[in-house]
C-alpha positions in Angstrom: 112.8 120.8 66.7 113.2 117.1 66.8 116.3 117.5 68.9 114.5 119.7 71.4 111.7 117.2 71.7 114.2 114.4 72.5 115.7 116.5 75.3 112.4 117.0 77.0 111.1 113.5 76.5 113.0 111.9 79.4 112.0 114.9 81.6 108.3 114.2 80.9 108.7 110.6 81.8 110.5 111.4 85.1 107.8 113.9 86.0 105.1 111.4 85.3 107.0 108.7 87.3 107.4 111.1 90.2 103.6 111.8 90.2 102.8 108.1 90.1 105.3 107.5 92.9 103.8 110.3 95.0 100.3 108.9 94.5 101.4 105.4 95.5 103.3 106.6 98.6 100.2 108.7 99.6 98.0 105.7 99.5 100.5 103.6 101.5 101.2 106.3 104.1 97.6 107.1 105.1 98.9 110.7 104.9 95.7 112.8 104.3 92.1 112.6 105.4 91.0 111.7 101.9 93.5 108.8 101.7 92.6 107.5 105.1 88.9 107.5 104.4 89.5 105.7 101.1 92.0 103.2 102.5 90.0 102.4 105.7 86.7 102.2 104.0 88.2 100.0 101.3 89.7 97.6 103.8 86.4 97.3 105.8 84.4 96.9 102.6 86.7 94.3 101.2 86.5 92.3 104.5 82.7 92.7 104.6 82.4 91.3 101.1 85.0 88.5 101.3 83.6 85.4 103.0 85.4 84.5 106.2 85.8 80.9 105.1 88.3 82.0 102.4 90.4 83.7 105.0 90.6 80.6 107.2 92.4 78.6 104.5 95.1 81.2 104.1 98.4 80.4 105.9 99.7 82.8 108.5 102.2 85.1 106.9 103.0 87.2 109.9 106.6 88.5 109.6 106.7 89.3 113.3 105.8 85.8 114.5 107.9 84.0 111.9 111.0 86.1 111.6 111.4 89.2 113.8 110.4 88.0 117.3 112.4 84.7 117.0 115.4 86.9 115.9 115.0 89.3 118.8 114.6 86.5 121.4 117.2 84.3 119.7 114.5 81.5 119.3 114.0 81.5 123.1 110.6 83.1 123.2 109.0 84.3 126.4 106.7 81.9 128.4 104.3 84.5 129.6 102.9 87.9 128.6 101.6 89.3 125.4 104.6 88.0 123.3 104.5 84.5 124.8 105.5 81.9 122.3 106.7 84.6 120.0 103.1 85.4 119.1 102.4 88.7 117.6 99.6 90.9 119.0 98.3 91.6 115.5 98.2 88.0 114.4 94.7 87.0 113.3 93.5 90.7 113.0 92.5 90.3 109.3 90.4 87.2 110.1 89.0 88.9 113.3 88.0 92.1 111.4 86.4 89.9 108.7 84.4 88.0 111.3 83.4 91.2 113.0 82.2 92.7 109.7 80.0 89.6 109.3 78.6 89.9 112.8 80.5 87.0 114.4 81.6 88.8 117.5 82.7 85.7 119.4 84.6 84.4 116.5 86.3 87.8 116.0 87.3 87.8 119.7 88.7 84.2 119.4 90.8 85.3 116.4 92.3 88.3 118.1 91.2 89.9 121.3 92.3 93.4 120.3 89.8 93.4 117.3 87.2 95.6 119.1 89.9 98.2 120.0 91.3 98.3 116.4 87.8 98.4 114.9 86.8 101.3 117.2 90.0 103.2 116.3 89.3 102.7 112.6 85.8 103.9 113.0 86.9 106.9 115.0 89.5 107.9 112.4 86.9 107.5 109.6 84.4 109.8 111.4 87.1 112.3 112.4 88.4 112.5 108.8 84.9 112.8 107.4 84.2 115.7 109.8 87.5 117.4 108.7 86.7 117.0 105.0 83.1 118.3 105.4 84.3 121.3 107.4 87.0 122.1 104.8 84.5 121.8 102.0 81.9 123.9 103.8 84.6 126.6 104.4 85.4 126.6 100.6 81.7 127.0 99.8 80.9 129.7 102.4 84.1 131.8 102.8 82.2 134.8 104.3 81.3 132.8 107.4 84.9 132.0 108.3 85.4 135.2 110.3 82.5 136.1 112.5 84.1 138.8 114.6 
């Protein structure tokens, strides 16, 4: 019996590890409506709670601006256009969303001019996923009303 338990012990650990890995990847992938609702609302809630002054002291850690774009352009960045000076279109989005959540529309626009588009898309996805979940839940509660032929 002890030997049998030892054989199945690593299997239980690998099953648990696979479950944890699946949960982590689900949260990172925004794969399901539940996960998107949780992730997007958590991001917006965090940015609404966090004072914008704290974000202004953080250094820019943009991987595109600091590494990828200079590599692509061989450190000869464009002079005009959206990528002028190797600037990333998403740089400043965290600060801009935080300012927008605090009602500072002008400051949000100054941080990143795409903030209103991104915020609108986030809101649209939240509403769409909430509708999907409520319809799915309603169909589970009232299965007789699914087919009205």
